[in-house]
C-alpha positions as CSV (number, residue, x, y, z in Angstrom):
1,X,-21.5,-134.8,-43.3
2,X,-21.5,-131.8,-41.0
3,X,-23.2,-131.7,-37.6
4,X,-24.6,-128.6,-35.9
5,X,-24.8,-129.2,-32.2
6,X,-25.9,-127.4,-29.0
7,X,-24.2,-128.3,-25.8
8,X,-25.5,-127.7,-22.3
9,X,-22.7,-126.8,-20.0
10,X,-22.5,-127.7,-16.3
11,X,-23.6,-124.1,-15.4
12,X,-26.7,-124.6,-17.7
13,X,-25.4,-122.2,-20.3
14,X,-25.6,-123.3,-24.0
15,X,-22.9,-123.5,-26.6
16,X,-23.5,-123.9,-30.3
17,X,-21.0,-125.2,-32.9
18,X,-20.4,-127.4,-36.0
19,X,-18.1,-130.3,-36.6
20,X,-17.6,-133.3,-38.9
21,X,-16.8,-135.6,-35.9
22,X,-19.2,-135.1,-33.0
23,X,-17.6,-137.6,-30.7
24,X,-14.1,-136.1,-31.0
25,X,-15.5,-132.6,-30.6
26,X,-17.4,-133.3,-27.5
27,X,-14.3,-135.0,-26.0
28,X,-12.4,-131.8,-26.8
29,X,-15.0,-129.7,-25.1
30,X,-14.9,-131.9,-22.1
31,X,-11.1,-131.7,-21.9
32,X,-10.4,-135.3,-22.9
33,X,-8.6,-134.1,-26.0
34,X,-6.8,-130.8,-27.0
35,X,-8.5,-128.0,-28.8
36,X,-11.7,-127.6,-26.9
37,X,-13.4,-124.1,-26.9
38,X,-12.2,-121.6,-24.3
39,X,-15.9,-121.0,-23.3
40,X,-16.5,-124.6,-22.4
41,X,-13.2,-125.2,-20.7
42,X,-14.5,-123.5,-17.5
43,X,-18.0,-125.0,-17.8
44,X,-17.4,-128.8,-17.8
45,X,-18.8,-131.3,-18.2
46,X,-20.9,-130.6,-21.3
47,X,-23.5,-132.7,-23.0
48,X,-25.2,-132.6,-26.4
49,X,-28.8,-131.5,-26.2
50,X,-29.4,-130.8,-29.9
51,X,-28.0,-132.3,-33.0
52,X,-28.8,-131.7,-36.7
53,X,-27.0,-133.1,-39.8
54,X,-26.1,-131.1,-42.9
55,X,-24.7,-132.2,-46.3
56,X,-22.1,-129.4,-46.4
57,X,-20.2,-126.9,-44.3
58,X,-22.0,-123.9,-45.8
59,X,-25.5,-125.0,-44.7
60,X,-24.3,-126.0,-41.3
61,X,-22.5,-122.7,-40.8
62,X,-25.5,-120.7,-41.9
63,X,-27.7,-122.5,-39.4
64,X,-25.1,-122.1,-36.7
65,X,-25.0,-118.3,-37.3
66,X,-28.8,-118.2,-37.1
67,X,-29.0,-120.2,-33.9
68,X,-26.3,-118.1,-32.2
69,X,-28.4,-115.0,-32.8
70,X,-31.4,-116.5,-30.9
71,X,-32.1,-115.7,-27.3
72,X,-31.9,-118.4,-24.7
73,X,-35.6,-119.0,-24.4
74,X,-35.9,-119.6,-28.1
75,X,-32.9,-121.9,-28.1
76,X,-34.6,-123.9,-25.3
77,X,-37.8,-124.1,-27.3
78,X,-35.8,-125.4,-30.3
79,X,-34.1,-128.1,-28.1
80,X,-37.5,-129.0,-26.6
81,X,-39.1,-129.4,-30.1
82,X,-36.4,-131.8,-31.1
83,X,-37.0,-133.9,-27.9
84,X,-40.7,-134.0,-28.7
85,X,-40.0,-135.1,-32.3
86,X,-37.8,-137.9,-31.0
87,X,-40.4,-139.1,-28.5
88,X,-43.0,-139.3,-31.3
89,X,-40.7,-141.6,-33.3
90,X,-39.9,-143.9,-30.4
């Protein structure tokens, strides 16, 4: 299982990535473990604001590339739509 995630950094910027282990990867981004992204190292702490599961790396990477091309406003709408979906389920 692969996870596509969007992080919100302390400076309110957004970072998009994929991983097979979300907990480990967020710990890396927050400096709790080695190998965090250079971008997030100066923008800690980070928190997950969007998460989507994929069956394989190829699908996750394609969606990551698509999202990275979006402007900030569109990414925020994407994040907001996920939050609205979750509130309907609850």
